[in-house]
N, C-alpha and C positions, 0 to 999 in steps of 0.2 A: 508518355511515358512514366509509369509508376516509379518514387522515390527508391531510394536504395534501401530504406525500412524495410520494403514491401518485401526483401529478400529474408524472408524468416524462418527458422525450421518450421515444420507445418502444426506438430502437435507437443502435446506436453509430453513429459518423460519422468521415467521415476514411479518415483510413487503419487505424482498428480495423475499420471497415467494410467493407473490402475483406477484412482480416482475417476475418470475422465468414462473408463469403461463400465465402473460401476451404474455412472448416470448417463447411461446413451439412449435407454429406451423412452420412448414420449411421455410425457407427463403434464398435465395442466400448465406447471409453472415451467418456463424456460429461461434459461439463462445463457445469451449471446455472448461468447467469452475468446479473449486469446489468453492463451494459459500464461504469455509472460508479462501481460499487463499488471503495473499493483496497484490498479485502481480495481482491477477484475478480482484480485485476488482479495480484497477486501469485503468484497460481496459474495466471492466461492466461501471465504472461513466464516462469514455470517451463515451463510444457508448450512455448512457443516455444525458450526456449534449449535445453532438450533435444529438442528436435525430434519428441516424439511424437505420432503421428495421436490423432486426438480429434473431437469432436463439438460445437461451439457452441452452446448451446442459450439463446436470450433468454428470461428471466422477469422479472418486475416482485414483489420479493418484496412488494409492500404489496397486491398481490394473488396469493398464493399459489395455484397451477395446483396439481391434487391429485397430478400426476406428480411435485412437487417436495414437496410434504408427504408422500409415499408415500415416497419416499426420508429425509427430513428433519422431524422431526416440528414443529421450530421455523420452519420454510419458510424459511430464511436462505442466503443464498447468499455464498460458492461453495459449491455440492454438488458431487462427483464421481461418477460411475457407473461403475463397476467390473465388470467381469464380472457385472451386474446388481447386486452390492451397494454399498449408501452409503458415502460417508467424507465428512469436515467437518471442518472449523475451518482454516483459512489454512496456517499454517505446518505442520499434521501432513499433509495433504493433499500439502505440496511434498515433506517429508520421506519418502512415501511415492510419489512418484514418484522419486526417486533411488534409494529401494531395488528399486522395481520395475520402473525400466529403469535400471540402472546403466551401462548400454554406451552410451546415449543421450546424443548430444551433452555439453553442460557437465555438469563434477561440480559439485552443488549443495553435496555435505558433504566434507571434507577427508579425506583416507584417513589422517593422522596423527591419532591419538585426541586429544592434546593440543592440537592445532589445530582438530580439530572441537568440542571439549567449550568451547574459549574462544569459537569463534563460536558456541555455541549460548548462551552466557552473555551474548552482545552482541545477540542475536535477543530474548532475553528481554527484555534492558534497552530494546528498541525497542517491544515491548509493553507492559511494564509503566511505563516512565518516559518514550518521546518521543513516544508517543503519545496519552496520556494529558492531558500539558501540550501539545500541537498543539492539542488541543479546547477544553482550558480556554482558553487564550491565543484559538482560534477563537472561542466563546461566549462569550466574557467580554462582559457588561452593566453599563454604568454603576453606581457605588452598591456593585459586589461586589470589594469591595478596591482595587486600581488595575492598570489596563493596563500600565501600565511591568513593574508586580511578575509579572505573569504574563507578558508576554513576556521578563521577563529568566531565567524557571523555562524558559521552552521553549529559549531561545537556549543556555541552561544547562547543558540534556542535549545540544543538538547539539555544543556544546564537549566535552562530555566522551566523544561518539562517536567526534568527528575525532581525538581526542587518544590513542584508543584504536587507529587504525588504522595499516595498517604504513606505514613514513613513505616510502616512494617510491610505491606503488601501481599505479596511481590509487584501486584497489578496496579494501576494508577490509585484506583480505588479503593485496593483492599486484598480479599481473598478471592475475587473473582472478578477474571477479565468484562470489561465494557464497551460499548463501539468505541471508546475514545482508545482503547489498546488496539483494537483491530484498523481501526483508520491510519495509524501509524504500522504497525507490525508489516507489512509489506517490504515498506524503505528501512525498517528498522534490521530486517534480516538479508538487504542488499548494501550494510555496509562495507562490505569485503570492495565491493567497488572502488573504494579511495585507496585502501592497500594494491591493488592490481593496476589504476591508472593514475591517481595522484600524488604518490609517495607517501598516502599514507591518513589513516583518519588523523593520527595525533592527537587524539584523548587521553586525558592526564589517567597515568593508575591510580591517584588517589587524592581528596582533598589537602588530606594534612598529614605526615608521614606516621605510618603505623596507626591511622583511625579507618575503622570500618566502618564510620558513617560518613554522611555529606554526598554531594552532589553525584559523584561518579561509580560510588559503590553502589548506589540506590538504582541509578543508571542499568549500572551490570546488572544488579539482581532483577530490575525490568527484564530486562534482553535477554537473561537467563531461561524464564519464564515464557515468552512469547516467541522464544525458539524451540522450548521443548514441547509446545501446543499440537494437539494432532492435526487440530484443522489449517495451522501451518506450516505443517513440514508436508502435509499430505497435497498440498495446494502450491508446492514450490514444484519446480521442475530442476534437472540438474543443470549444475552451473555453469557447462563450458556449451550450452544452447543460449545462455545468456550474453556471456563475450561480445560475439559479433555485436549485438544489440546494444548494448554499454561503449562499446567500442566508437560508434556513432556518436553519443551523448559525448564523452569522453573529448572526442576529436571535434566539438559543435558542428558535427553537420549533420545532425538527426533530424527528423523532420514532422517528427510527431505535432503534438496540437501545442504539449507544454514546452516541450523543446525550442520552439519557434517563440512562444512567450517569455520563456527565461531568456531569450537571444534580444528579444523586444525589451527587456528591462520589465517585463509584467509579469502578474503573478500568475496561481492558477487558472487556466482558462475554465 
């Protein structure tokens, strides 16, 4: 019997539905995707930022089709088919898109070797620190320490990220987004889940009374820029269809690989 997670709205909605329709025709580059998945949104947004032609193929990873399993034995999304060869792991795929299509659209990886290395440090911070703390907070259940503790731990990771940003921005490295912005964006635009399920995110309004500087004003400047980015808006479906998915995370009954790893006290699988 498939897990309850398998009972998903079958397709993207809103602006994302329109984008899917625009990329339904066969192309050599194929994105096997689930509209709801933040890891998919990373790759989907990167494809849009770079303006690379691709075919979007919707799959439910809880009902794994043979076409997906033939490419990725784990049956996970996102999976990219390039020249009839498979690629997966979202950050790896995003870096591949920059390497394979260097003259298309936005440059995801800085040219300067030091800046590129620093961006990779903070990209890793997103995966190893921010995302696990996001899910520990979201999946928190009474009796397991304190919700104030997991909330504080999560906010501390966002503060560290904000403190590492270029002072002016609005993006992490400055005036243009890069891979580090894209890898965090799908979770940043889902912060509403904490207001909906966990009594609020609890982010301070500012660091010092009357100050326009500091961690939280800088975070909000970054978030506003990310939320207004076309690639993010057009790869996000309507909130109502995310609600049953995130209800299962909030109840700690979700059966995704990430939910199970969080439940076991592990990082992103």
